[in-house]
C-alpha positions as CSV (number, residue, x, y, z in Angstrom):
1,X,-119.7,-63.0,109.8
2,X,-122.1,-62.9,112.7
3,X,-125.7,-62.7,111.4
4,X,-127.5,-62.7,114.7
5,X,-128.5,-59.5,116.3
6,X,-129.8,-60.6,119.7
7,X,-127.3,-59.7,122.3
8,X,-127.8,-62.8,124.4
9,X,-127.4,-65.0,121.4
10,X,-124.1,-63.2,120.5
11,X,-122.6,-63.8,124.0
12,X,-123.8,-67.5,124.2
13,X,-122.5,-68.1,120.6
14,X,-119.0,-66.6,121.8
15,X,-118.9,-68.7,125.1
16,X,-119.6,-71.7,123.4
17,X,-116.9,-71.0,120.8
18,X,-114.4,-70.7,123.5
19,X,-115.8,-73.9,124.9
20,X,-115.4,-75.6,121.6
21,X,-112.0,-74.1,120.6
22,X,-113.6,-72.2,117.6
23,X,-111.3,-69.6,116.7
24,X,-113.1,-68.3,113.6
25,X,-116.3,-67.6,115.9
26,X,-114.3,-66.1,118.6
27,X,-112.7,-63.7,116.4
28,X,-116.1,-62.9,114.5
29,X,-117.8,-62.3,118.0
30,X,-115.8,-59.2,118.8
31,X,-116.0,-55.7,117.3
32,X,-112.6,-54.7,115.9
33,X,-112.5,-51.8,118.8
34,X,-113.7,-53.9,121.6
35,X,-112.3,-53.6,125.3
36,X,-112.1,-56.2,127.8
37,X,-111.5,-55.3,131.3
38,X,-109.8,-57.7,133.7
39,X,-109.5,-56.0,137.2
40,X,-107.0,-56.8,139.8
41,X,-103.2,-57.1,140.2
42,X,-102.4,-59.9,138.1
43,X,-100.2,-60.3,135.0
44,X,-103.4,-60.4,133.0
45,X,-105.1,-57.5,134.8
46,X,-105.7,-54.8,132.2
47,X,-108.1,-53.0,130.1
48,X,-107.3,-54.9,126.7
49,X,-108.0,-52.6,123.8
50,X,-108.9,-54.2,120.4
51,X,-110.1,-57.5,119.1
52,X,-106.6,-58.6,118.3
53,X,-105.2,-57.7,121.8
54,X,-108.1,-59.5,123.5
55,X,-107.9,-62.6,121.3
56,X,-104.0,-62.8,121.0
57,X,-102.7,-61.2,124.2
58,X,-105.4,-61.9,126.9
59,X,-107.2,-64.9,125.8
60,X,-104.2,-66.5,123.9
61,X,-102.0,-65.5,126.8
62,X,-103.8,-68.2,128.9
63,X,-102.6,-71.0,126.7
64,X,-99.2,-71.5,128.1
65,X,-100.3,-72.1,131.6
66,X,-103.0,-74.6,130.8
67,X,-102.5,-78.1,129.9
68,X,-103.8,-78.5,126.3
69,X,-107.0,-80.4,126.1
70,X,-108.1,-79.9,129.6
71,X,-110.0,-76.7,129.5
72,X,-113.6,-77.1,130.3
73,X,-116.2,-74.2,130.1
74,X,-119.8,-74.3,131.1
75,X,-122.3,-71.6,130.7
76,X,-124.4,-71.5,133.9
77,X,-126.6,-68.6,133.1
78,X,-127.3,-65.3,131.4
79,X,-129.4,-62.3,132.0
80,X,-130.1,-59.8,129.1
81,X,-131.6,-56.3,129.2
82,X,-131.1,-54.4,125.9
83,X,-127.6,-54.5,124.6
84,X,-126.0,-55.7,128.0
85,X,-125.7,-59.3,128.7
86,X,-124.3,-60.7,132.0
87,X,-123.0,-64.1,131.6
88,X,-122.0,-66.7,134.6
89,X,-119.5,-69.6,133.5
90,X,-117.3,-72.0,135.1
91,X,-113.9,-72.6,133.9
92,X,-111.8,-75.6,134.8
93,X,-108.5,-76.9,133.5
94,X,-105.2,-78.6,134.8
95,X,-102.4,-76.1,134.9
96,X,-98.7,-76.6,133.8
97,X,-97.6,-76.0,137.4
98,X,-99.4,-79.4,138.5
99,X,-102.6,-78.1,139.9
100,X,-106.1,-77.3,138.9
101,X,-107.6,-74.1,137.9
102,X,-111.4,-74.1,138.8
103,X,-113.2,-70.9,138.9
104,X,-116.8,-69.3,138.6
105,X,-116.7,-66.1,136.4
106,X,-119.0,-63.5,135.5
107,X,-118.9,-61.0,132.5
108,X,-120.8,-57.9,131.6
109,X,-121.0,-58.0,128.0
110,X,-122.3,-54.9,125.9
111,X,-123.2,-56.0,122.3
112,X,-123.0,-53.4,119.3
113,X,-124.1,-54.2,115.9
114,X,-124.1,-58.0,116.6
115,X,-120.5,-58.0,118.2
116,X,-119.1,-57.8,121.4
117,X,-118.1,-54.2,122.1
118,X,-117.1,-54.4,125.6
119,X,-116.5,-57.0,128.8
120,X,-115.9,-56.4,132.2
121,X,-114.8,-59.6,133.7
122,X,-115.1,-60.6,137.5
123,X,-113.6,-63.8,139.0
124,X,-111.8,-65.0,142.1
125,X,-108.5,-63.5,141.3
126,X,-106.9,-64.8,144.4
127,X,-107.6,-68.3,142.9
128,X,-106.4,-67.0,139.5
129,X,-103.0,-65.9,141.0
130,X,-102.4,-69.2,142.9
131,X,-103.4,-71.5,140.1
132,X,-102.3,-69.9,136.9
133,X,-99.7,-67.5,138.3
134,X,-97.9,-68.9,141.2
135,X,-94.9,-66.8,141.1
136,X,-96.7,-63.7,141.0
137,X,-96.9,-61.7,144.3
138,X,-100.2,-60.2,145.1
139,X,-100.0,-57.3,147.9
140,X,-101.9,-58.1,150.8
141,X,-103.9,-55.2,152.4
142,X,-102.1,-53.8,155.7
143,X,-103.1,-55.6,158.8
144,X,-104.2,-58.9,157.3
145,X,-101.1,-60.6,158.1
């Protein structure tokens, strides 16, 4: 069980656990009723409801498209105010499609009772689509052809 109450420390601990592949800390980092919003028009775009859906379906759903052992995550910076933490990180990995996933992401985390209660993540979704979901068709706005 998480013992730290500082929101910035909770978020850093979570991101480091993802980097290190520590499933126990990842699980312990989220409130049972947490939400994760990943905007856009991708197979992973959704408001993921609950710790199990976040871990098993959203985060776990990325595993099949990444070459095992190639994921590198680096925390770039954090800004904290009250129970909210903005974290910036890079994610790099080889994909099963033969390409490279290399993205810079920002998440806005809300921490409640020493656990992550909500996240809104922003990333280059065009790169996510091209690198991780090459068969997915993302509609282009009218007039951009």
